[in-house]
C-alpha positions as CSV (number, residue, x, y, z in Angstrom):
1,X,-41.4,12.6,-49.6
2,X,-41.7,10.0,-47.4
3,X,-44.5,10.5,-44.9
4,X,-45.8,7.9,-42.7
5,X,-42.8,5.6,-42.9
6,X,-40.6,4.3,-40.0
7,X,-37.0,4.2,-39.6
8,X,-35.6,1.0,-38.8
9,X,-33.6,1.2,-35.8
10,X,-30.1,-0.7,-36.4
11,X,-30.4,-3.7,-33.9
12,X,-28.1,-3.4,-30.6
13,X,-27.2,-6.1,-28.1
14,X,-27.8,-5.3,-24.7
15,X,-24.6,-7.0,-22.6
16,X,-25.6,-8.6,-19.6
17,X,-24.3,-7.0,-16.1
18,X,-20.9,-8.1,-15.1
19,X,-21.3,-10.2,-11.8
20,X,-19.2,-12.6,-9.9
21,X,-21.6,-14.0,-7.6
22,X,-22.7,-17.1,-8.2
23,X,-25.9,-18.8,-7.0
24,X,-24.8,-22.1,-5.4
25,X,-25.7,-24.8,-3.0
26,X,-24.5,-23.9,0.7
27,X,-23.2,-26.0,2.9
28,X,-25.2,-27.5,6.0
29,X,-23.3,-25.4,8.0
30,X,-24.2,-22.1,6.6
31,X,-26.8,-20.2,8.6
32,X,-29.6,-19.5,6.4
33,X,-29.6,-16.3,4.2
34,X,-25.9,-16.4,4.5
35,X,-23.2,-17.3,1.7
36,X,-19.8,-18.7,1.9
37,X,-16.9,-17.3,0.6
38,X,-13.4,-17.1,0.4
39,X,-11.4,-13.8,1.9
40,X,-8.3,-13.5,0.7
41,X,-5.5,-10.9,2.3
42,X,-2.2,-10.2,0.3
43,X,0.3,-9.1,1.6
44,X,3.5,-7.2,-0.4
45,X,6.8,-7.3,1.6
46,X,9.1,-3.9,1.9
47,X,12.8,-4.0,1.9
48,X,12.7,-2.6,5.9
49,X,13.7,-5.7,7.6
50,X,11.2,-6.4,10.7
51,X,12.8,-5.4,14.1
52,X,12.3,-6.7,18.0
53,X,10.8,-3.8,19.9
54,X,13.5,-2.2,21.6
55,X,14.2,-2.1,25.3
56,X,15.0,1.6,25.3
57,X,13.4,4.1,23.6
58,X,15.2,5.9,20.6
59,X,17.5,2.7,19.9
60,X,16.8,0.1,16.9
61,X,16.0,-3.2,17.8
62,X,17.0,-6.1,17.0
63,X,16.5,-7.6,13.2
64,X,14.0,-10.9,13.3
65,X,15.3,-14.0,11.4
66,X,13.4,-17.1,11.0
67,X,14.3,-20.4,11.9
68,X,17.0,-20.9,9.1
69,X,18.1,-17.6,9.9
70,X,16.7,-15.6,7.0
71,X,15.9,-12.0,7.7
72,X,12.1,-10.9,8.5
73,X,10.8,-8.3,6.4
74,X,7.7,-5.9,7.0
75,X,4.9,-6.6,5.1
76,X,1.8,-4.3,3.9
77,X,-1.2,-5.9,3.8
78,X,-3.8,-5.2,0.7
79,X,-7.9,-4.3,0.7
80,X,-9.3,-7.9,1.2
81,X,-10.4,-9.4,-1.8
82,X,-13.5,-11.7,-2.1
83,X,-14.2,-14.9,-4.0
84,X,-16.4,-18.1,-4.0
85,X,-14.5,-20.8,-6.0
86,X,-11.0,-22.4,-6.4
87,X,-10.9,-21.3,-9.9
88,X,-11.1,-17.6,-8.5
89,X,-8.2,-18.1,-6.2
90,X,-6.2,-19.8,-8.8
91,X,-6.3,-16.7,-11.3
92,X,-5.8,-14.7,-8.1
93,X,-2.5,-16.2,-7.4
94,X,-1.6,-16.6,-10.9
95,X,-2.0,-12.6,-11.0
96,X,-0.1,-12.2,-8.0
97,X,2.9,-14.6,-7.8
98,X,5.2,-12.3,-5.9
99,X,2.7,-11.8,-2.6
100,X,1.8,-13.6,0.5
101,X,-1.8,-14.8,0.4
102,X,-3.5,-15.5,4.1
103,X,-7.3,-17.0,2.9
104,X,-10.2,-17.8,5.1
105,X,-13.6,-18.7,4.5
106,X,-16.3,-16.6,6.0
107,X,-20.2,-16.4,5.6
108,X,-21.8,-13.2,4.9
109,X,-25.1,-12.1,4.5
110,X,-26.2,-12.4,0.6
111,X,-26.7,-8.9,-0.2
112,X,-23.1,-8.4,1.2
113,X,-21.8,-10.9,-0.5
114,X,-23.1,-9.8,-3.5
115,X,-22.1,-6.1,-2.7
116,X,-18.2,-7.2,-2.0
117,X,-18.0,-9.7,-4.9
118,X,-19.7,-7.3,-7.2
119,X,-16.9,-4.4,-6.3
120,X,-15.1,-3.0,-9.3
121,X,-12.1,-3.2,-7.2
122,X,-12.4,-7.0,-6.0
123,X,-13.6,-8.0,-9.8
124,X,-10.0,-6.4,-11.1
125,X,-8.3,-8.6,-9.4
126,X,-9.8,-11.7,-10.4
127,X,-9.3,-11.1,-14.7
128,X,-7.5,-13.5,-16.3
129,X,-4.3,-11.6,-17.3
130,X,-2.8,-12.9,-20.7
131,X,0.8,-13.1,-20.4
132,X,3.1,-11.1,-22.9
């Protein structure tokens, strides 16, 4: 009988919590308690051509073209993504090569920035994908 002997538990490691938020020094023009982040809005193009508003209801408007005569297509925006570094912007661009993007530098309260940056859906957009 092994009375009084304690069993050893197998050693385990606890993973550090995954977070995209990085504590970086803020510019002098950033408000106190705020963090500067980059908001990225991606637009997916559809196959539907963009049209001008028709003069009369019920008829289709004329198809819009750019200066070079190329047809413009309807774009559908995605949910905004948030990041802090240029490297993260580059990873987003590599992961989404066929979308048009707009980027904005915005200031958010630190707690709000952490919430947006560490959202699982947001973090998926910035994971490096291996080329197969």
